[in-house]
C-alpha positions as CSV (number, residue, x, y, z in Angstrom):
1,M,54.5,99.1,132.5
2,Q,55.9,101.8,130.7
3,Q,59.6,101.1,130.8
4,M,58.1,96.7,129.7
5,W,56.8,98.9,127.1
6,T,60.1,100.6,126.6
7,D,61.7,98.4,126.1
8,I,59.3,95.9,123.8
9,D,59.4,98.7,121.7
10,D,63.3,98.6,121.4
11,Y,63.0,94.3,121.0
12,I,61.1,95.4,117.7
13,N,62.8,98.0,116.9
14,S,66.7,96.2,117.0
15,H,65.2,92.9,114.9
16,L,62.1,94.9,112.3
17,I,63.2,98.5,111.9
18,P,67.0,98.7,109.4
19,S,69.2,101.8,110.6
20,D,68.7,104.8,109.1
21,P,71.8,107.4,109.2
22,K,69.0,110.4,107.7
23,L,65.9,109.3,110.7
24,Q,68.3,109.7,113.1
25,H,70.2,112.7,112.5
26,A,66.7,114.3,112.5
27,L,66.1,112.7,115.7
28,D,70.0,113.8,116.9
29,N,70.1,117.1,115.5
30,T,66.2,117.7,117.4
31,D,68.1,116.9,120.7
32,T,70.7,118.9,120.0
33,Q,68.0,121.8,119.0
34,G,67.0,121.7,122.6
35,L,63.3,120.3,121.3
36,S,62.4,116.7,123.0
37,N,62.4,114.1,120.0
38,H,59.3,112.5,122.1
39,L,57.3,114.0,120.0
40,A,58.8,112.1,117.5
41,V,56.5,109.3,115.8
42,A,57.6,106.0,117.6
43,P,60.4,104.3,114.5
44,N,57.6,101.2,114.9
45,Q,54.8,103.6,113.2
46,G,57.1,105.3,111.3
47,M,57.3,102.1,109.5
48,F,54.1,101.7,110.2
49,L,53.5,104.9,108.2
50,Q,55.6,104.1,105.3
51,M,53.9,100.9,105.2
52,L,50.6,102.4,103.7
53,I,52.2,104.9,101.4
54,Q,53.5,101.5,99.8
55,M,50.4,99.1,100.4
56,N,48.0,101.9,98.8
57,Q,51.4,103.1,95.7
58,C,50.2,106.2,97.0
59,K,51.5,109.5,95.3
60,R,51.2,112.6,97.2
61,V,50.9,113.2,101.2
62,L,49.9,115.5,102.9
63,E,51.1,116.0,106.9
64,L,49.5,118.0,109.0
65,G,52.3,118.9,112.0
66,T,55.5,118.8,110.8
67,F,57.7,119.1,114.2
68,A,61.0,118.3,113.6
69,A,60.2,116.1,110.2
70,Y,61.3,113.3,111.6
71,S,57.6,111.4,110.4
72,T,58.1,113.5,107.1
73,I,61.3,111.8,106.2
74,W,59.7,108.5,107.3
75,L,56.6,109.4,104.8
76,A,59.1,110.0,101.9
77,Q,61.2,107.6,101.6
78,A,57.6,104.9,101.1
79,L,57.6,107.3,97.3
80,P,58.0,106.9,94.3
81,A,61.3,109.4,93.1
82,D,57.9,111.5,91.0
83,G,56.1,111.7,94.3
84,Y,55.0,114.8,96.2
85,L,54.6,115.4,100.1
86,L,53.7,118.9,101.1
87,T,54.0,119.0,105.3
88,V,52.8,121.8,107.7
89,E,53.8,123.8,110.2
90,G,52.8,126.2,112.6
91,R,55.9,126.8,114.7
92,D,58.9,129.0,112.9
93,S,61.1,127.1,115.1
94,H,59.9,124.0,114.6
95,A,59.2,124.7,111.1
96,A,63.1,125.6,111.0
97,I,64.5,122.7,112.0
98,A,62.7,120.6,109.5
99,Q,64.0,122.5,107.0
100,E,67.2,120.9,108.1
101,N,66.3,118.4,108.8
102,I,64.6,117.1,105.4
103,D,68.0,119.1,103.9
104,Y,70.1,117.0,105.1
105,A,68.2,114.3,103.9
106,D,68.3,115.4,100.2
107,M,64.9,113.1,99.5
108,P,64.2,112.4,95.6
109,T,61.1,112.6,96.3
110,Q,59.9,116.4,96.1
111,I,58.8,117.8,99.9
112,E,57.7,121.1,100.3
113,L,57.4,122.8,103.6
114,K,54.9,125.4,104.6
115,K,54.4,127.7,107.2
116,G,51.7,128.2,108.5
117,R,47.7,127.1,110.3
118,G,46.4,124.6,109.0
119,A,43.3,124.8,108.0
120,D,45.0,128.4,106.6
121,I,47.1,126.6,104.0
122,M,44.0,123.8,103.5
123,N,41.8,126.4,102.5
124,Q,44.0,128.0,99.9
125,L,44.7,124.6,98.5
126,I,41.0,124.3,98.4
127,A,40.3,127.4,96.9
128,E,43.3,126.7,94.7
129,S,41.4,123.6,93.4
130,S,44.3,121.6,94.3
131,E,44.8,118.0,93.5
132,A,43.6,116.0,95.6
133,F,46.1,113.4,98.1
134,D,46.7,109.9,98.5
135,L,47.4,109.8,102.2
136,I,46.9,112.0,104.7
137,F,48.5,112.1,107.8
138,I,47.5,114.8,110.8
139,D,48.9,114.8,113.7
140,A,49.0,119.1,114.5
141,D,46.8,121.0,116.8
142,K,44.4,118.4,118.3
143,Q,41.2,121.1,119.3
144,S,41.7,121.5,115.4
145,Y,41.1,117.9,114.1
146,P,37.6,118.3,113.6
147,E,38.0,120.9,111.0
148,Y,41.5,119.3,109.6
149,L,38.7,116.2,108.9
150,E,36.0,118.4,106.9
151,L,38.8,119.5,105.0
152,S,41.1,117.0,104.5
153,L,38.0,115.2,102.9
154,K,37.8,118.3,100.5
155,L,41.7,117.4,99.3
156,S,40.7,113.7,99.1
157,H,39.6,111.4,96.7
158,S,37.6,107.9,96.5
159,G,40.2,105.5,98.1
160,T,42.4,108.5,99.6
161,I,43.4,107.1,103.5
162,I,43.0,109.7,106.6
163,V,45.6,108.5,109.8
164,L,44.9,111.0,112.9
165,D,47.2,110.3,115.6
166,N,47.2,110.7,119.6
167,V,43.6,110.4,119.7
168,I,43.7,108.0,122.7
169,R,45.9,110.5,125.5
170,S,46.1,107.8,128.5
171,G,42.6,107.7,128.1
172,A,41.9,111.2,128.5
173,I,39.3,111.2,126.3
174,L,36.8,109.1,128.6
175,D,37.1,112.0,131.8
176,E,34.0,113.7,132.2
177,N,36.1,116.3,133.6
178,N,38.5,116.4,131.1
179,K,37.5,120.0,129.6
180,K,40.8,120.7,127.8
181,P,40.5,121.8,124.1
182,S,42.5,119.3,122.9
183,I,40.4,116.5,124.4
184,E,37.4,117.9,123.9
185,G,39.0,118.1,119.9
186,I,39.4,114.7,119.7
187,R,36.0,113.5,121.4
188,E,34.2,115.8,118.4
189,T,36.5,113.9,115.9
190,F,35.3,110.8,117.1
191,A,31.8,112.2,116.8
192,A,32.6,112.8,113.6
193,L,34.4,110.1,112.3
194,K,30.8,107.5,113.4
195,N,28.8,106.9,110.5
196,H,30.4,109.9,108.2
197,P,28.6,110.1,104.4
198,Q,32.1,110.3,103.1
199,L,34.1,106.8,105.1
200,L,34.5,103.9,103.6
201,S,34.8,102.9,107.2
202,C,36.6,104.1,109.5
203,T,38.3,103.0,112.8
204,A,41.1,103.7,116.0
205,L,43.6,101.7,117.6
206,Q,45.3,101.8,120.9
207,T,48.9,102.3,121.3
208,V,51.1,101.4,124.0
209,G,54.8,101.7,123.9
210,S,57.7,103.9,123.9
211,K,55.5,107.0,123.5
212,G,52.6,106.1,126.4
213,H,49.7,105.1,125.8
214,D,47.8,106.8,123.1
215,G,46.5,105.5,119.7
216,F,45.4,106.4,115.7
217,A,42.3,106.6,114.1
218,I,42.2,105.5,110.3
219,A,39.9,106.0,107.6
220,I,39.1,105.5,103.7
221,V,37.0,108.2,102.0
222,K,34.1,106.5,100.4
């Protein structure tokens, strides 16, 4: 099945996703630096994120988990020239490659990369009374998802979109014997999302494709 999922993603991408030298450079540079670009979102998923920004006319975006900035570039491309994207990465090696890819992309939108633990930087933003974000994309350490969700709500306004990636993990969330912190973190996130008083609506969708079997949750702040 994996080969079919990959082939279908390739078909979708060849028909619907325009080639982009900035994005291709990010993937190539990631490989050259010895990191697997399998950790990046798929092109059709990147386009989905971009369309969320376009549909909702977002101007301020927060991304938790930069990796090599492939998704960062997708997000930034949908923002206006006076937009702002803050991306947070905890690993120095990832942040270095990400900054290279951001610099090469040379986007008109302001992209700021901060190194550090996501929760620490979010708490700093809250303490500074930072302006709310229009979209928050969470693709970082899964055990911290419940904490990231609650902090995201403090950095949101009514209508803010929160997207949490990798919440299915090939169905591992159903395996009661799987007690990995990452899986437990996702389960706790589902529990937190259920009937959350600060959310207008929320759902999660399974995805299959070149990245395997996974999925994302998406919520709208009340």
